[in-house]
N, C-alpha and C positions, 0 to 999 in steps of 0.2 A: 852647153850639157845633152847629151843627146838622149832623145825620148825613150824611156822605158821599153816600150814598143819596140824602137828601133836597135837596143840594147839585146836583149832578149832574141828578136829574129837573126841577128849578127851572130849569138852563142849558135843557135841552132844549126845555121850554114857550118858553122866551123865542126862543129860533131858529126853534120852527116857526110864531112870531107875524109873523114877520118876512116881510115879501113876498120872492118868489121872484123871485130873479137869472138871467134867461137867458143860460145860458153858448154862447157861439158857437160851432159846430164848427169845429175846425182838421181839414185835409187832412192825410189820414197821412202823404204826402210831405214838409209843412210842419213837422209835427210830429217827423218822424224826423230833418229837418235840424236843426232847433234841439237837439233832444239831441244830438246830432252837437260842434255848435260847442261845446253846454253842455259834454260832455267836453274836447273839445280845449283847454278854456284852463284845466282840474283840473292840476296838474302829475303826471307819473307818473313811477312809477321807473324806470324804461327810459330816459324823457328827461332826468333829473335824472343819471341814472349818466353817459349822453353829456358831458354836460356839466361833470362833475365829472373824467372821462377828458379831456377836451379842456383844461380847468387844470391836471391833473396836467400833464399832457406840458407846460405853460411852466411848471412851476414852477422853472425857473431864469432866468426874465427876468428881467432887472435885479440879478441875484447880485453880490455886490463880494466875492473873497478867499472865496466858498465863504459870504457869508451872503446869504441868500435874501430876495429883496423881500415884504413880507407881504401884497401883494394878492395873487399869481397865487395862492400855496398855500390863500389864503385862502377864495377863489372854489370851489376845490374840496372844502376842508370842508365851506362851505355847503350845493354841492351835492348831496354824500354824505348830509350829515345831510337835506337833502331828501325824498332817495332815499327814505331810511330810513323816515323820516315818511310817506310816500305809500305805503311797502310794510315795516314792520315784520320782518316774516320774511325781507326779502332780504337773503341771506349773503353775494353782493357786494358791497353797499352796505355794510353793517356793517363786512369788512375793510378795506374801501378808506378808509373814513371812520377805522379807527382808522389806517391808514398817511401817511393824509393827515395826520390830529394829531400823530402821532411826527415827521412834516417838519417841520411849523409850527413845533413845541415844540423841536426841537434845532436846525434853522436859521436862523429866523424871527424870533429874538425872543434877546435876552440877559437880562431878567426874570426871574429863577428862579421868582418867585410866578406869571408867567405860562405859566410852563411846567408848572409842577406844575399848577396847575388843568387844564391840558389833558390832561396825562398822567389825572388822575383823568376826565377828563371821556372820555379812551379805554375808561380801565381799567373804568366804570360801565356802557359802552356794548357792550365786549364780555363784561360778565357778563351783563348783559340778552340779548342775541345767544343765549348758549352757553343760558341759563335757558329760552330761546324754542323752541331746537335741541333741549335736553332734553325737552321737554313730548312730541317724538315717542317719548320711548324710555321713557316713563313716570316721567319725574323726574330730578333729578340722579343719584340712586342710579343709575339704568337708563342713563343715557349715561356714567358713570363705570366700570360695570362692560361696557359695552361692546364687544369688539375692534376692533380696525381692521378685522377681513375683516365682523363683525356689519355694521360703518357701512358697509361698501362694499356691502354687502347689501341695506340699507335705506335708502341713498340714495343718488339720480341722480347720473350720473360727473361732472356740472358741480359738484353740491352736496361732492359728498368734496372737491373740488377746493379751492371757498370753505372747508370746515371746514377742511382743512388751513390756511388761510392765518389764515381768524380766528385759530385756535390760537397759529398764529406771533405773529401782531401783537399778540394780546391778552399775551402774555409778552416782547414786545419794550417796552411802553408800561408793562407792571409792572414791568420792569426798569429802565426809564429813572426813574420814579418812585421807585424805590428808593433810586437813586444821588442824588435829590436829597435824601429823609428820612433817610437816613442807616443803617447796616447793623441797630443794633438795632431800630429800629422797624419796617423789614425783616424780618426774624427772628420778631419776636412775630408779625407780620402773614403767616407761614407763605409769605411770597416766593420764597423758593429754593425750595422742592419745588413750587410753582405756576408756577415757571418749568419747572423739570424735567421735569413733567408736559406742558405745552403744549409745548414743544420734541419731547420721543419722540411726543406723539401725532401732530404735526405732522408728523414726518420719516415715523411709519410711514404714513401715509395718502399722503404725496406728499413722495418727499427732492429735488424738485427747485423747493421754495418759495424763492424768493429765492436759486437757481444754490449750496444749500447751506447757507440761511438756520439752518435746525435745528440742524446739526452745528456751525455757527460757534457759537451760542448754546448746545449742552451741552458745548463744549470749554471754554468762558470761565464754566460754571458750575463745570466739575470742576477748574479751576485757582484759581479763589477761594474758594469757600464752602467753610469749615472745615467739617473732618469732625467729627459729632457723631451719634455712633451712634444715638441716642433721636429724632433728630429727622431728620439726612439720612446716612441709611445707604447710600444710594447713591452716594457721594462717592468718588472713588477719583482721586487724583492722578495714577496713571501712564495713566489714559486720555485724559486733555486733547490728549496729544500725538496719539496714533492717530486720534481724531475729527475732528483739523482737519487729517490728514494725508488723511482720508477726502474732504473738504471739497474741499482740494487735488487730490486722484484725480479726482475726478468733475468739475470744474470749475474747471482749471488758470488760466483767464485772465481771472476772478473776484480781482479785486485785495483785497477784504477776507479772503479765504481764506488767503493767503499773508502777511495782517498779523495775522490770528489763529492762524497755526500758528508765525508768529513769536514772537509774543508767549509763546503756551504753550512753546515751547522754551524761552527766556528764565526763565519761571517755574519750571518742574517737570523740566527735563532740561538742567542748567547743563553738562555735558559736548559737548554739543551748540549751545553758544555763540554760537561760528564762523557757523553756520547761523542761527542763530535773528537774529543782527544782521546776516545779507546778506539775509534775508526781508523784514526792516524798510527796509533799505536800499532794496530794490525798491521795497517801496509808496513809499517816502518821495520817490521819483524817477519815481512813474507820470502818464503824461498822463492828464487825466481823459475816463471814455468823452462821447461829446457828449450819451447820453442820460442820465448820471448824473452831472454833470458837479458839485454841489454836493454829492453825499452824497462822491464822490471827492477831492474838495480837502479835505473832513472826514477824510478815512481817511488822507489824505496828511500833512495836519498832525499828527493823531494820532501816526503813524510815525514823524515828526521830532522830538516831542514826548518816544516812549519814547525813541528813540536817543539823546538829550543826557540823559537820565536814565542808563541807561547807559552813558555816554563819563563823567558824573562820578563814578561808581560804579569805575570803573578806576584802579589806581593809578599815582601818578604815576610818571613816566620809565621 
């Protein structure tokens, strides 16, 4: 085999022996216009985000009794994924993709394998986005050590807002995945602590994410995760109700806050059972918000199912 230098030299000689081709001069103005046209055909993160937001706003189109039609939310997923592809470090595109994948899996399909794959895709995207964010802090350990105040100091205000949502939706999708695979695989994967950390960080950066979303997640974790001192020493059943009460106090009109508080009372404070049942009754009879029709129909259905379970447990007569 000829040395690389000889191959390069021979190639250069062949190029020099070829007839010269005269290149016509292109006026500067024409060249600029051509460049602009070329750039305009390439997808931009901003354009894809706008397309995704428009599709997200239509996610309830065609829904039937809380079952979403696949097409609108698929359009949102595709647009947000294109925005991430165009600008991998765009935090807004990443968390909106996680949210769209959550909605698609939870409300637009009944196939368990499809749901699991959607949550796995969302989990992978969340990990990728957080790993990219960690590079700004010297790596994963640097990001983990960074306090909320340090994050605010080193990130732009919009990035702080987006990071809070990235932590929240990463945790939500991971939690949904754990519901499908079961408790033991989730515990082996350290899911409860990852959910706890994500919710705590989201809450510290922006308590208004999803109108108390991190508080709702923390309340459910305190009520559901088994207390294992060597693994989950943060679990405290007595905190499930107070955390949910904070969500209700901050956003009393959000129907999911009342539902989570009702669940927390029934699960951890039986002496307040009547209050818990009343909160679930209120959720079971709610009128869905116009911009959250599918989600609110889902939580209304969940409240009705929990009420049926509670009534079956009551002694007859």
